[in-house]
C-alpha positions as MATLAB code, in Angstrom:
seq = 'MRTGIAYDCDVLVIGGGIVGLSTAYAITRTAPGTRVTVLEKEPGPARHQTGRNSGVIHSGIYYRPGSLKARYAVRGAAEMIKFCAEYGVDHAVTGKLIVATERAELPRLHALVQRGRENGIPVRELGTPQIHAYEPEVRGLAAIHVGTTGVCDYVGVARQLARASGAEIRYGAEVLRIDRRPDLGVAVRTRTGDVLRARVLVNCAGLHCDEVARMTGDDPGMRIIPFRGEYYELARPELVRGLVYPVPDPAFPFLGVHLTRGIDGSVHIGPNAVPALAREGYGWGVVRPRELGAVLSWPGSWRIARRHWRYGAGELRRSVSKGAFTSAVRRLLPSVTEDDLVGAPAGVRAQAVLADGTLVDDFLIKEGACAVHVLNAPSPAATAALPIGREVGRRALAALGTGAAG';
ca = [
     -20.488    7.527   37.917;
     -23.504    9.784   37.367;
     -26.408    8.466   35.317;
     -28.671   10.303   32.920;
     -25.915   11.165   30.412;
     -26.465   10.113   26.805;
     -23.468    7.857   26.242;
     -22.797    6.705   22.699;
     -21.192    3.523   24.008;
     -19.997    1.907   27.199;
     -16.406    1.250   26.048;
     -14.624    3.242   23.355;
     -11.535    1.551   21.896;
      -9.018    3.708   20.027;
      -7.108    1.618   17.499;
      -8.298   -0.956   14.975;
      -5.234   -3.174   15.003;
      -5.341   -6.734   16.244;
      -5.046   -5.792   19.944;
      -7.840   -3.219   19.821;
     -10.145   -5.545   17.893;
      -9.323   -8.470   20.175;
     -10.209   -6.287   23.163;
     -13.572   -5.427   21.625;
     -14.136   -9.132   20.880;
     -13.284  -10.121   24.461;
     -15.562   -7.513   26.017;
     -18.634   -8.362   23.944;
     -18.191  -12.109   24.440;
     -17.640  -11.792   28.184;
     -20.300   -9.176   28.888;
     -22.999   -9.444   26.205;
     -24.940   -6.239   25.855;
     -21.912   -4.036   26.534;
     -21.846   -1.392   23.821;
     -18.380   -1.174   22.271;
     -17.208    1.226   19.576;
     -13.790    1.033   17.895;
     -12.257    4.128   16.288;
      -9.628    3.532   13.600;
      -8.094    6.422   11.671;
      -7.339    4.313    8.584;
      -9.990    3.194    6.034;
      -9.682   -0.418    7.186;
      -8.300   -2.594    9.990;
      -4.719   -3.690   10.644;
      -2.980   -1.183    8.356;
       0.141   -0.733   10.499;
       1.929   -3.129   12.875;
      -0.635   -5.931   12.512;
      -0.524   -5.938    8.735;
       3.182   -5.217    8.282;
       4.941   -8.063   10.055;
       6.214  -11.479    9.039;
       2.943  -13.235    9.916;
       4.573  -15.652   12.357;
       2.666  -17.376   15.154;
       5.417  -17.321   17.775;
       5.943  -20.201   20.176;
       7.200  -18.123   23.135;
      10.642  -19.706   23.315;
      12.534  -16.397   23.478;
      10.751  -14.852   26.432;
      11.702  -14.789   30.090;
       9.805  -17.481   32.017;
       6.976  -15.948   34.015;
       6.855  -12.761   31.909;
       3.601  -11.646   30.304;
       5.203  -12.223   26.907;
       6.006  -15.833   27.729;
       2.603  -16.616   29.231;
       0.614  -14.828   26.547;
       2.664  -16.223   23.648;
       2.407  -19.874   24.704;
      -1.314  -19.575   25.419;
      -1.948  -17.256   22.502;
      -0.267  -19.455   19.883;
      -2.625  -22.350   20.626;
      -5.633  -20.029   20.719;
      -4.645  -18.282   17.490;
      -4.396  -21.584   15.626;
      -7.812  -22.605   16.986;
      -9.317  -19.211   16.049;
      -7.945  -19.425   12.497;
      -9.354  -22.945   12.098;
     -12.759  -21.918   13.465;
     -13.109  -18.839   11.261;
     -11.403  -20.160    8.147;
      -8.387  -17.820    8.280;
      -5.361  -19.045    6.309;
      -2.737  -20.522    8.627;
      -0.198  -23.334    8.889;
       1.772  -24.904   11.747;
       5.197  -25.200   10.170;
       7.704  -25.339   13.016;
      10.920  -23.371   12.809;
      14.678  -23.721   13.128;
      16.839  -21.474   15.292;
      20.334  -21.890   13.887;
      23.765  -21.185   15.360;
      26.265  -20.348   12.620;
      29.253  -19.562   14.881;
      30.709  -21.326   17.920;
      30.180  -18.241   20.079;
      26.428  -18.647   19.575;
      26.259  -22.214   20.908;
      25.907  -21.274   24.606;
      23.051  -18.917   23.731;
      21.393  -21.654   21.690;
      21.613  -24.063   24.629;
      20.160  -21.366   26.895;
      17.180  -21.125   24.532;
      16.637  -24.856   24.870;
      16.411  -24.471   28.626;
      14.178  -21.409   28.362;
      11.851  -23.230   25.994;
      11.497  -26.125   28.382;
      10.815  -23.762   31.282;
       8.058  -22.196   29.208;
       6.586  -25.609   28.436;
       7.577  -25.579   24.761;
       8.764  -28.820   23.147;
      12.133  -28.354   21.428;
      14.445  -30.720   19.592;
      18.209  -30.201   19.409;
      19.782  -30.737   15.988;
      23.257  -31.201   14.581;
      24.368  -30.245   11.079;
      22.952  -33.376    9.348;
      19.520  -32.826   10.934;
      19.570  -29.158    9.903;
      20.065  -30.216    6.300;
      17.195  -32.696    6.592;
      14.842  -29.828    7.448;
      16.486  -27.109    5.326;
      18.977  -28.407    2.724;
      20.234  -24.922    1.780;
      20.729  -23.633    5.339;
      24.182  -23.674    6.950;
      24.701  -24.087   10.693;
      26.752  -25.756   13.414;
      23.724  -26.644   15.518;
      20.055  -25.757   15.754;
      16.866  -26.327   17.642;
      13.527  -27.175   16.094;
      10.420  -25.619   17.639;
       7.370  -27.471   16.418;
       4.637  -25.145   17.696;
       5.570  -22.161   15.511;
       3.425  -21.330   12.497;
       2.242  -18.594   10.149;
      -1.114  -16.999    9.502;
      -2.909  -14.092    7.840;
      -3.130  -11.571   10.695;
      -5.083   -9.084    8.599;
      -7.640  -11.838    8.053;
      -7.687  -12.475   11.800;
      -8.311   -8.776   12.458;
     -11.204   -8.715   10.008;
     -12.788  -11.749   11.656;
     -12.357  -10.240   15.128;
     -14.116   -7.091   13.922;
     -17.033   -9.083   12.515;
     -17.352  -11.518   15.413;
     -17.155   -8.857   18.099;
     -20.417   -7.202   17.139;
     -18.791   -3.871   18.025;
     -19.416   -0.737   16.002;
     -16.260   -0.139   13.969;
     -15.728    3.390   12.656;
     -12.984    3.717   10.056;
     -11.527    7.049    8.991;
     -12.038    8.272   12.555;
      -8.808    9.927   13.675;
      -8.920   11.146   17.276;
      -8.006   14.806   17.742;
      -9.082   15.558   21.299;
     -10.124   13.730   24.458;
     -11.941   15.325   27.381;
     -12.140   13.237   30.527;
     -13.964   13.749   33.787;
     -13.659   10.854   36.244;
     -17.315   11.117   37.287;
     -18.639   11.513   33.743;
     -16.406    9.376   31.518;
     -14.788   10.588   28.322;
     -15.742   12.596   25.260;
     -13.684   12.077   22.104;
     -13.660   14.386   19.080;
     -12.548   13.012   15.710;
     -11.117   14.818   12.704;
     -14.497   14.631   10.985;
     -16.040   16.634   13.852;
     -17.923   13.744   15.442;
     -18.053   13.648   19.239;
     -18.520   10.325   21.032;
     -19.180    9.924   24.741;
     -18.211    6.749   26.563;
     -17.992    5.521   30.127;
     -14.533    3.968   29.627;
     -11.779    4.544   27.071;
      -9.321    1.850   25.959;
      -6.148    3.084   24.273;
      -4.814    0.548   21.756;
      -3.363    3.182   19.442;
      -0.052    1.387   18.851;
       2.408    3.823   17.290;
       0.443    6.730   18.812;
      -0.476    5.215   22.197;
       1.661    7.590   24.277;
       0.111   10.599   22.535;
      -3.396    9.285   23.205;
      -2.507    8.700   26.872;
      -1.387   12.310   27.172;
      -4.621   13.478   25.508;
      -6.536   11.898   28.390;
      -4.308   13.711   30.901;
      -2.398   10.580   31.956;
       1.419   10.553   31.999;
       2.487    7.349   30.217;
       6.004    7.528   31.707;
       7.501    6.432   28.374;
       7.730    7.462   24.751;
       7.198    5.504   21.579;
      10.395    5.373   19.528;
       9.580    4.010   16.054;
      11.940    1.439   14.547;
      11.510    0.529   10.910;
      11.911   -3.104    9.921;
      12.897   -3.537    6.272;
      12.177   -6.728    4.348;
      13.127   -8.379    1.110;
      11.296  -11.142   -0.730;
      13.292  -14.123   -1.959;
      13.163  -14.470   -5.745;
      13.984  -18.185   -5.380;
      11.558  -19.267   -2.632;
      12.471  -22.907   -3.203;
      15.687  -22.248   -1.235;
      13.709  -22.146    2.038;
      11.137  -24.706    3.141;
       9.874  -23.115    6.355;
      11.000  -20.657    9.038;
      14.680  -20.129    9.839;
      15.942  -17.776   12.571;
      19.395  -16.829   13.842;
      20.278  -17.069   17.512;
      19.174  -13.681   18.884;
      21.473  -11.252   20.649;
      20.079  -10.919   24.208;
      21.492   -7.382   24.464;
      18.961   -6.093   21.932;
      15.190   -6.750   21.760;
      15.093   -7.650   18.066;
      15.388  -11.173   16.715;
      17.660  -10.429   13.785;
      17.218  -11.127   10.073;
      15.262  -14.336    9.564;
      13.695  -16.327    6.726;
       9.927  -16.752    6.716;
       7.886  -18.800    4.253;
       4.417  -17.261    4.405;
       1.042  -18.829    3.880;
       1.124  -17.722    0.222;
       4.380  -19.594   -0.404;
       6.548  -16.510   -0.697;
       9.651  -16.184    1.474;
      10.376  -12.927    3.268;
      13.803  -12.041    4.601;
      14.187   -9.545    7.436;
      13.604   -7.389    9.230;
      16.500   -5.236   10.210;
      15.799   -2.471   12.752;
      16.604    1.178   12.052;
      15.210    4.372   13.581;
      12.222    5.653   11.610;
      11.939    9.395   10.978;
       8.185    9.324   11.591;
       5.828    7.088   13.528;
       4.589    5.763   10.217;
       7.937    6.199    8.497;
       7.979    3.224    6.161;
      10.862    4.638    4.149;
      13.757    7.067    4.553;
      11.801    9.636    2.569;
       8.992    9.844    5.153;
       9.956   12.560    7.651;
       7.584   14.278   10.084;
       9.502   17.010   11.910;
       7.161   17.202   14.908;
       7.363   13.466   15.537;
      11.105   13.372   14.925;
      11.562   16.312   17.302;
       9.614   14.471   20.001;
      11.962   11.484   19.640;
      15.084   13.634   19.754;
      13.886   15.561   22.798;
      13.284   12.390   24.804;
      16.386   11.662   26.939;
      15.907    7.937   26.540;
      16.579    8.225   22.803;
      20.116    9.507   23.346;
      20.803    6.908   26.009;
      19.759    4.164   23.604;
      22.075    5.595   20.971;
      25.043    5.635   23.370;
      24.308    2.142   24.635;
      23.652    0.428   21.304;
      25.512    2.546   18.749;
      27.647   -0.336   17.492;
      24.642   -2.604   16.905;
      22.717    0.300   15.381;
      25.541    1.136   12.984;
      25.381   -2.387   11.589;
      21.627   -2.135   11.123;
      21.974    1.207    9.325;
      24.638   -0.208    7.039;
      22.333   -3.093    6.077;
      19.551   -0.574    5.454;
      21.491    1.477    2.918;
      23.548   -1.357    1.411;
      21.847   -4.314   -0.236;
      25.218   -6.024   -0.351;
      25.597   -5.750    3.421;
      22.065   -7.097    3.906;
      22.860   -9.991    1.571;
      26.016  -10.793    3.536;
      23.966  -11.028    6.718;
      21.537  -13.421    5.038;
      24.393  -15.591    3.724;
      25.298  -16.532    7.283;
      22.193  -18.726    7.197;
      21.665  -19.179    3.459;
      25.068  -19.239    1.683;
      23.693  -19.656   -1.835;
      21.692  -16.415   -1.816;
      22.796  -13.554   -4.077;
      21.912   -9.873   -4.258;
      19.752  -10.602   -7.295;
      17.695  -13.004   -5.186;
      16.506  -10.185   -2.916;
      13.505   -8.195   -4.134;
      12.300   -5.201   -2.122;
       9.177   -5.743   -0.028;
       7.011   -3.439    2.153;
       8.548   -2.346    5.446;
       6.965   -2.231    8.882;
       7.428    0.059   11.877;
       7.614   -1.234   15.434;
       6.245    0.914   18.268;
       8.999    0.504   20.874;
       8.288    1.947   24.313;
      11.387    3.585   25.832;
      11.789    4.901   29.362;
      13.583    8.162   30.148;
      16.682    6.263   31.304;
      16.993    4.586   27.901;
      15.488    1.256   28.927;
      13.750   -0.493   26.047;
      10.554   -1.833   27.594;
      10.714   -5.561   26.895;
       7.364   -6.804   28.184;
       3.770   -5.765   27.677;
       2.966   -2.528   29.465;
      -0.641   -1.792   30.407;
      -1.533    1.139   32.647;
      -4.827    2.389   34.001;
      -6.137    5.874   34.677;
      -9.540    7.208   35.637;
     -12.039    5.747   33.141;
      -9.133    4.642   30.944;
      -6.927    1.643   30.141;
      -3.750    2.282   28.130;
      -1.822   -0.411   26.217;
       1.564    1.305   26.086;
       3.823   -1.489   24.864;
       2.623   -4.393   22.770;
       5.824   -5.825   21.296;
       6.217   -9.023   19.375;
       4.500  -11.450   20.043;
       1.456   -9.148   20.326;
      -0.248  -10.539   17.213;
       0.333  -14.130   18.343;
      -0.942  -13.322   21.826;
      -3.785  -11.041   20.748;
      -6.576  -13.170   22.214;
      -5.232  -13.418   25.795;
      -4.057   -9.786   25.670;
      -7.524   -8.745   24.567;
      -9.064  -10.614   27.488;
      -6.718   -8.927   29.960;
      -7.356   -5.453   28.590;
     -11.061   -6.220   28.396;
     -11.072   -7.408   32.000;
      -9.590   -4.101   33.112;
     -12.050   -2.111   31.012;
     -15.021   -4.004   32.448;
     -13.684   -3.547   35.941;
     -13.540    0.198   35.301;
     -17.065   -0.027   33.944;
     -18.143   -1.835   37.096;
     -19.543   -4.892   35.356;
     -17.003   -7.524   36.334;
     -13.940   -9.133   34.779;
     -13.332  -10.505   31.299;
     -12.406  -14.112   30.941;
];
């Protein structure tokens, strides 16, 4: 790359969620002296996926052995707990139950036991009496207890990553245009009119990552389809002691409605998964025609609808009917009533979808000239933020020509 150009930074990270901030943290710790700037369009960090989830530190039990999700989750859970302890971020290792409520779910529960062991995760199989010992109000035929699961304040983690990284963090800096020349790096213009020049760009834009990739001139080969996850808070939190999950349906990449006691003692129930009408569509009333049109024009969207319409219909019904949502919760918690469910803020998941309708299940990281794009960072991205950040940072430093991260 030519020298003599006045670069504002060596690496420019777009996105101030937990993955973008972890990447900045990894780069500055691995290659001290590397100038890193993070652009975040919101007035603070972690305002979207990072700050709008259930706060669970996942064990990695659900993920295919050998996948990036499995490796990063198992490693990342231990590192996240250590990070929280080191920086004084609220967290707790609570363990969780995965509960089968119907006989048809028992084979899938046993398969999870095997998968957990293949991933190196200690699990304990439980019968009905042991379930009641952990969770007296929960009903189930059988369950497994996963002791390495916990909860934490991911917004607090993001803030600490921002401080500890030493990177320049610019909030209120929405990216409008990117000009890239492989021999010169990138120039990024923000909505405020600022122009920043960098040697390497890292795209951690989450819900907008495919749009940012196209701004650089790279074809991401996928589209982000936003799915809204709707939550309730339990008015009687004493009904749930810890974390309780159903046995997931392997045909769909969502875990189903679960019960989560957070670090503040409140219990959240959810999420369901319904199509959002905007990338930041946290309610049915938020509609952005351009973004909705982009979803509808993507062939993968229609293929998903044809493939999963029955599952999707159930999710939609639970979205518009509190009674239907309550019925789903009663499978695990029979004593719950509609009055026990109090509305809570929703989240939106950035789901990468291929043109053939495939829901990308694993992390997807692609590289272009002077650019690294994180195009799918599904759950457990928050749990696995530290190892993901090192991997993305390694690729950015390699593009910079200064070696590998971690």
